[in-house]
C-alpha positions, 0 to 999 in steps of 0.5 A, a space after each residue: 276141659 279135665 273133667 271134674 266131680 262137683 255134687 255129682 254132676 261134671 264140673 262146668 269150664 270156669 275160664 277167665 281171659 289174660 294177657 302177658 303182663 297181668 302175670 309179668 307185674 303180679 306173678 304167675 302163681 299169684 295171678 292164678 292163686 287169685 283166680 281160682 280163689 275168686 272165680 273157681 277158674 279151671 280154663 285159662 284163654 291166655 293172649 298169645 297173639 295180639 295186637 289190640 289194646 282191649 285183650 292186651 297190655 293194662 288197663 287202657 288209658 285214661 281208663 280207671 285202674 282194677 284193685 290189682 297189679 302195677 298202678 300205672 298204664 302201660 304203652 302197648 305194642 302187641 304181637 307174639 307172647 310166645 316163641 316164634 318157631 321159624 319152620 311155620 313161618 317159610 311160605 309168609 314174609 312176616 318172620 319176627 313179630 314177638 311182641 316187643 313190649 318192655 316189661 314182657 319181652 325177652 321170655 315166652 310166656 306160653 311156655 311160662 304159664 304151662 306148668 304153674 296151670 297144669 299143676 293147678 288143673 287148670 286148663 291153658 288155651 292159645 288165644 289169637 285177636 285177628 289183626 296186626 301191627 302196621 310197623 311189622 315188616 311184609 304187612 304192607 303186602 298184605 292190606 285189603 284195598 278199598 273201592 278206589 285202589 288204596 290200601 287199608 290198615 287191615 289184612 286181607 282174608 284173601 291173600 296168600 301171605 296172611 293165610 301161611 301166616 296165620 295157619 302158620 301161627 296156629 299150627 306152631 301153638 297146636 305143635 310147639 306147646 302142650 295147650 289144650 285148644 286154640 281160640 281165633 277172633 276176627 272182629 270185621 264186618 263185610 263191605 255191605 254194613 262197613 259202607 252203611 256205617 260210614 266206612 269206605 267199601 273193601 276188599 278189591 285187592 288182586 286176590 279178591 277181584 281175580 277171585 270175584 270173576 272166577 265166581 262168576 261176579 262182574 267186579 266191575 258192577 261189584 265197584 260202581 255199586 259200591 261207590 254209588 252207595 259209599 257217596 250215598 251214605 256219605 250224603 245221608 251222613 252231611 245231612 243231605 235227604 235224597 229226593 224219595 228218601 234214604 231207605 228208597 235210594 238205598 235199595 235203588 242202589 242195591 236193585 241197581 247193582 246186585 252185585 253189590 249184595 254178591 260182594 258181600 257174600 263171597 267176602 263173608 265166605 272168603 273169612 269162613 274159609 280162613 275158620 276152617 283152614 284153622 280148624 284143620 290146620 290145627 286138627 292135623 297138627 293134634 286131633 286131640 287139640 279143640 278149636 273154637 271161635 271168639 264171635 263178635 258182639 255184633 251179631 246181637 246186633 246186627 241182622 246182617 251179621 246174624 243172617 251170615 253167622 249161621 250157627 248150624 253151619 258153623 258148628 261143623 267146624 268147631 268144637 265150641 264156640 264162644 259167642 260174645 255176650 256183653 251184656 253190661 256194655 252191650 246198652 252203649 254198644 247197640 245205641 251206637 250202633 242202631 245210631 249209625 244206621 239213622 246217619 244213613 239206609 235209616 234216616 227217614 225215621 227215628 232211632 226209636 222207631 227202629 230199636 222197637 222193631 228191632 227189639 221184635 225181629 232180634 228177640 230182645 227184650 231191654 230198656 228204652 232206646 235212650 236209657 241204653 246206655 246206663 242201663 246195660 242190657 239184662 241177665 235175661 239177654 245172655 240167657 236167650 241168647 245163650 239158648 239160641 246159639 245152642 239150638 242153633 247148633 244142635 247142642 251138637 258142641 259145646 257153647 262157652 259164652 263170653 261175659 263181661 267184667 269191668 269192659 271199659 265201654 258205655 256208662 253201666 258199671 259191672 257190679 259183682 251181682 251183674 256178674 253172677 246174675 249173667 254167669 248164672 243166665 248164661 248156664 240157664 240158657 244152657 252153656 256148658 262153661 263161660 269165658 269171663 272177658 276181656 282180661 284180667 288186667 281190666 277186672 276189679 276183684 270184687 267183680 270178678 268174684 261174683 263169678 264164683 258166687 255164680 258157680 257155689 249158687 249152682 252148686 259147685 264149689 
């Protein structure tokens, strides 16, 4: 962020996430004018690489269209909305992944927005959302394998081809564009909790199997343990209660096969190793560019993810962190998350019982369980979780919480007051800025203006 003196203080980062479709539909200067006038935006996280509807394209089909932009839904494919420079992808099978979307294709949108942003004092960050389109040539070479050896629709972090692709992409952005930095996000849970919530265990591809044996893990026992856990969960989800209860049998599997936890730990270490490689790649390309992470919303819900994502460790390969603190949709998301556990390992009790316990364990203070989808979570959650993150990194790096504006998830509506309160709460918790999320193309302008109101109340103009 370019330092700006406001009211005798350094002006904080007021950032927003936006994709190419908004600039194509409404015009680059027009969008930037709206963002600055409504919300005081001084940083733009441009969705340069995305295959997810939540971060690319117009509004999610079926959801109400916002009060700006083209008033119809689009067919979203995704990919790279910048130019793909071939020299950075020599070691990967994926060569052509520029987005084929009709409205935006044929133009380097990252290059297009940079001059106008520079004129307005808006820093630009290249934002990459980890996933890929299955139609890509070479994508089948990178897929995870489940416990039965079947390919899955996600790439494997350990796959050399996939690593070369992501590292090439980060180097491309860092060397080819005068961006302020990059943000990389990976919203995936490990095989343990994924299995508990009903998924098929992974990753047992040839690269992970070789890495497991090299790390001293008995891969075949890990495979047998995950098969046993998967079968138990499927029985529970089908309404069958084990003889000694769901929780006892869950622990019986873990105690009989400790390799299950070893495999989970190894999977997470491999995920973080890719984060570390991305950090080093960008810093080697240009030490002045910053590298930060989009940390998945589930860290607010899952004790397992919270235990794994240790901010004290993460700060050693981060210039800043964006913890996702979407309080409007948090209620429905957490309600769904706990319901998943109560169809498997915690099916002996009632969700409300676990909710009361987790409220204490995770430091929550929100509405009763059954009211969560409509009530959402409070601005107090944003403040508490911001403070926990700041304390987790010992104040060594900036924290920029993600604040949700009109995310079509759940039944708690976004309002200007709720946006204002969340932004103010983030700064009370020690944030040095915020990132309005998920994407401009689904936000209402009056709700976006709530962020600008927060800045004014905090003494910034």
